[in-house]
N, C-alpha and C positions, 0 to 999 in steps of 0.2 A: 370566422370559420372559413378556412381555406378549402375551396372545392370548385369543381368545374362550374356548378350552378352559380356560385358566388361571382366567378369571373364573368359569366354571361350576364348576370344582373348588373354588374358594374358597367359592362359595355352598353347595355340597354339604357342605363342611366345617363351615360355620356351622350348618347344620341338625343335623349330628351333634353339634356342641358343645352346642346347645340340649337335644338329647335326653340328652346326657351329664350334664346337671345333676342327674339322679337316679341317676347311676352310683355305684358304690362308691368310696370315697375312695382306695383302693389298687388301681386297675385294673392289669392286667398290661401290661408294656411292649410296644410294637409297633414293628417296624423293617422297612424295605424299601429296598434299595440296588441300583441297576444296577451291575454289575461289569464288563461288557464289551459293546461294540457293534461289529458287523462287517457288511459287505455285499459282495456280489459285484460285481466290476468290470463295466462296460458297454463294449462295442465298437460304435461307430456305423457302420452300413453304408448307411443311407438316412435321408431326412428323416422322422423318426418319433418316437414316444414309446417308452420302454423301461422294462420292469419290472426291478427288482433285488430280491433277497431280503435283507432285513435280519434279522440274528440278534441277539437280546438275551439276555444272561445276567444273573442276579440272585441275591441272597441275601435271605432274609426271616426274620422271627421273630414269632410270635404273630399272623400275618396270616390273614384270611379272604379276602374278595373284594379284588381289586386291579386297577388300570389304569395303563398307562404310555403316554404320548404323546411321541414323539421327533421333533425337528426335523431336517431335512436341509438344509444350507446350502452355498453356494459364495460365497466372498469376502464373507461376512456376509449374503448375501441368501437368503431362504427359497426353496428349490427343490422341497421335497417333505416327506413325513412318514411315519411308521410308527406303528402303534398295537398294543399288546399288552394282554391281559387274562387274568384267571383263568378266564374263561368262553369264551375264544376262542383267539386266537393267543398261546400262552404263551411261545414261543421264537422263532418266525419270522413275518415279515409282509412283504407285497409293498409296494413303494413305486414310484410312477410318476415317471420323470424324463423331461423333455421339452426336450432341448437345441435352441436356436433359432438359434444362430450359432457360429462357431468359438471364440469366447471362452468357450463353455460346456464346452469340453474342459478336463480337469484334475482336481484333487482336490476331492472333496466331503466335508464334515464331517458326521458323525452325532452328534446330541446338541447341546445339553442336552435333558433329558427332564422332563416333568411327571409326578409320581407321586401317585396317590391310592390308599390302602389302608386298610381298616378291620380292626379286631381280630376274631379268630376267636370271641372272647367278650368281652362288655363293650362299652364305648363309646369306647375309644381309637382313634386313626386316624393316618395319615400323609398329609400334604398339603404337598408341597414340590417344588422343582426339584432335579434331580440333574445334576451337571456332568461325568459320565463321557462321554468322547467316543471316536469311532472315525472311520474314513474309508474311502473307496473312490474309484476313478478312472473317469472317462468318457473313453474314448480313441477316436481316429479309426481306422478300419480302413485297413490299408496293403497295397498290392500291389507286389511286386517282380518285375522281369524281368531276364533275363540272356541274352546271346548271346555266342558264342565264334567266333573266326576264327583259323585256323592259317596261318602262312607259314613253311615250313621247320620250324625248332625253336622258333619263337616262337608263343605263343598269346595273342591279345589278347581280353580279356574286357570287355564293355560292359554296364553295369548301369543300370537305370532304376527309379525309384520314384514311386508316386502314393499319395495318401491321400484318404479321403473328406472333402470340404469341404461343410459345411452351408451356408456362404455361397453356394456355386456349385451346390448341389443335385447334386453329382456328384464324380467323382475329379479331382484337380488335382495338378500337379507338387509333389513333396515332396523336400526337400533336407535330410535329417538330417545332423547333425554326425558321427555315428559309424555306419558300416556296414562290412560285412566281405565280402571275396572269400575263398571257402574252396575247398579241394581235398579230395577223398576220400582218406584215408590209412588203408588197412586197413578196419576197421569204423567208424572215426570220421572227423570232419571237422577239418581243420587250417586255421587262418587264414593266408592268404597276405599280406593287406594290409588294414589298417583305414583307411578313407577318409572324406572329407567330400564329399557330393554337391553339385554346382553345377547349378542349373536342372534338378534331378531326374535328373542323369546323372553317371556316373563310369566311368573306364576303367583297366585295369591289364593290363600285359603280363608274362608269365612265360615262361621258357625250359624246354622239355622235349621230348624226342623221342618220349616215350611218350604214348599216348592216355590221358587221365585225365578224371575226373568233377569238375565244378565247380558251385558254387552261390553265391548272393549273399543275405546276410541283413541286415536292419535291426534294431536293438535297440529294446526297449520303453522308452518315456519316459512321463512323467506325462500327456502329451496324445496320444500315438500308440502303437498296438499294434505288436508285433514282426511281422516278415514274413520269409518264406523263398521264394526263387524256385524255379522248376523246375530240376532238375538237367540240365546240358548236358554232353555228352562231346565232346572234341576232342583 
């Protein structure tokens, strides 16, 4: 990983190596490995920057002080970072993500990381890249709406969906491929029909003489959050 931080780490390692010239020939081994990287998903509701909490798990042996710098990328481009250390954020760190257009929705990769750690005693050290990776998603907030109209024993449900568009600085028509009309059945919800919205709209007609509760839901994708409309009775 070519970065200013990587250069600084190499310089620090060189200093340690020089100091180590007077170290005992059989210094204790030192190891430090990142074992897991996770972060909370982000849901975008406005043109803004968002913090996500990155969690880092590791295993180490014979280590005193240590630092880990982790890259956050999307499609290979650096979008943020998180830093951890023995003297500060040992497990969690905040990372600021600033989506600037709709192409910034999707999956972000966490890692690789640069590691520097010195021995708890002696002059050994770790100075390397760790390629453990994790991921999280940045998704657009979605709003769903539902209306119902009865004509005799027929109930016609009309659903709409919008999601936050960074490009348009507001909510715009959203046409997911999978969305569901649902009816309340006892204490749970039963799917009546799975539909694909066109121009942000879908309709469905069901036959029933009884008054029932209905709702409309869109499912979560890599770029859009899930949504549930208000319940309507008809």
